[in-house]
N, C-alpha and C positions, 0 to 999 in steps of 0.2 A: 834498629830493625833490620832483619836479614834481607839481603837482596835476592829477588827471584831470578831463576834462570830465564833468559829471554823467551824460551818456548812456553814456559809456565806462565809468564807475564802476559803473553799474547792470548793464551787459553783463557786466563782470567778475564781479560777485556772482552773476549767473544762471549763468554758466559754471561757477563753483566749486560752486554748489549742484547743478547737473546732474552734475558729476563725482562728487560725494559720493554722490548717489542711485544712479548707475551702479555705483559701488564696492560700495554696500550690496546692490544687486541681485545682483551677481556673488558676493558673500560668501554671501548667502542661498542662491543656486543651488548653490554649492559645498557648503554644509552639507546642503542637501536631497539632493544626490547622495551625500554621505557617509552620510546617514541611510538612503537607499535601499539603498546597499551593505551597511549594517549590518543591514538587514532581510532579507538573503539567508539561505539555509538555515544553521542552526546545528546542528552535530552534537549529538545527545542531547536536543534540544528538540522535543518532540512530546507529544501528549496521551494517546494509547492505541494499540493495535494492531488491525489487521485480519488475521485468519488466513484465508487463501484455501485452501479444500479443493477440489482439482481432481478431477473424475470421470474417472479414467484411461481407461476404455473410449472415451469421447467423444474425448479427446485422441488416442488411438492410432489412431483411424479416419483421421485426417489426418496422422499422424506415425508411420507403420509402421516407419520406419528407426531410431526411438529404441529400440535394443535393450535398453538398461538398464531402461526402463520398460515397453516394449511387447513385441512378439514372444511373445504368449501367456503373459505373466507372471502374469495373473490378478488384477491389482490392481483395487481399487474406488476409494475415496478415497485420494489421496496429498496431501501438503502441497505446495501451489504456492508459498506464501510466508507470511512473518510481516512485515507492513508497518507501520512507524511512521506514525501518522496524526494530522492536526490536527482539532480539534473542529469547525472551520468547513469542513472538507472537504479532500481531497487530503493529501499528505504529502511529507516530504523524500525526494529520490531522488538517486542517483549522487553521493554524497559522496566526496570524495577520501580515499583510504586506501592505505597501503603494505602493509597486512596481507593475507594470503591464507589461506584455510582449509588447515590442514595435513593430511597424509595420514590421521592418526588421526581428525581432525574430519570429514573427508569420508567415511571408512568408517562412522562412526557415523550421519551424516546420511543415508546411502543407505538406511537402514532405513525412513525415512518420506518421503524426497524422492529417489526412485530414479533419479536422473540426475545424473552429474557435471557436465554442462553447466548444468543447472538450479541446482545448488548454487552454482557459480561466479557465475552470473547474479544469483541472489537476494542473494548477499553484496554484490556491487558495486552493484546497483540499490537495495537496501533496508537490508541488514544493517549496512553501513558507516555509515549515518546514525543508528544507535541509540546510538552511543557505547560499545558493547560490542565486545570482540574476537571473532574468528570462533568460537573455542571456546565462549564464553559465549553468543553469539547463537544458535548452533545447538543448544546445550543447552536454552536457553529455548524455541526452536521445538519441540524434541522434547517438552518438558514440556507445551506448549500442545496439540500434536497428540494426545498420550496422554490428555489430560484430557477430550477430546470422545468420547462413546460413539456409535458408528455404529449406527443402528437395524437390528435383525435383518434386515429386508427388503432392506437395502442392503449386506449383507455378501457381496460377490462373487456377485450373482445370475447364474444360468446362462441365463436368458431375459430378453429386453427387458421393461422395466416401463413401464406407462403411469400417470402420476400427475398430479395437479393441485397447484398451488402450496400451497394450504391443507393438502392431504394430506401433502406433504413436510415442511412446517413442523411439522405436528402430530406426525409421526413423530420429528422431531428433538427437539421439546419433550419427548415422552414418554420418550425415551432419555436426556435430559439435564435433570433437574429443576432449575428455576431459570432455564432458557433461555427467553427471550420473543421474540415476533415482532420487536420493535424492536431486538433484538440480532443479527439476522442478515439476510442478503439472498441471493436465489437468482438465478443467471445462466444463461441458455439461449442457444443459437444454432441456427437452422434447426430449431426444434422439439425440440431435445435438451438435456438438462442438461449444463452445462459446469462450473459451480463453485457451491459454497456458501461464503459469506463470513460469518465470525462475529467480532463485535467483542469485544475483550478489554482489560481494564485492564493496567497494567504488571506486575501479578502474574499475568497470563494467566488471570484469572477473567472470565467473561462479563459484559458491561456494555452499556448502551444505546449504539447507534451515533451518531456525530456527523452532521453535515449531509452531504448529497449521497450518501447510501448508499441507492440505490434498487434494487428487485428488477427483474431483466431477464428474467423468465420470464412466459409468458402468465398472466393473472390468473384466467381461468375455464376456458380450454381445456386439455385434458391435454397433457403433453409426454412425450417418451420418455426413459427412462434406459437406455442401452444395456447389454447383458449384459457381464459380465466374461468375457474369453476368454484 
């Protein structure tokens, strides 16, 4: 075998070393990509729930065509959704599922989520990520909704109410012993109450909210709670 000139021999060594480093970088990049893919949403992996209670009269002001829920049905709070949530904020959404809520499940859910369109949306956007089937997901949502007592002042009021955030929190606490301010958040739009969100553990008992759960109603100024019609 012919002997290489020392310079050529050194060049060959450097080329081999470079190739090995490039291969290692490529392998690391592939593993990193696989790790990133593995970090994607995993069905059934979450820390707690957020139960969103929509104030129906506010919603119906801008959605009068929703005949299931609006059209002078007289609802106050209805269940907007039961959302799986991460401790650090946010939660899994739109998980792939071949399941659909059956007719009996939909009929039962209409008692607390009075819109077939909303039931379908909430299942595909949130329920499918819980690892439950539609029947058990909506049964859990029913149990969560039934466990929260609505303050007497908010049981289908016939006239608009003016409240401050502290007053509404106090009314919710008084009606639900054990509920604390760090377990709920209030959400308003254009000076009107839109939603109350309550954080629940996996047994749907109230618990402290995770990160990024902030109140979206005025801190000191009063806001309107539209009357049920």
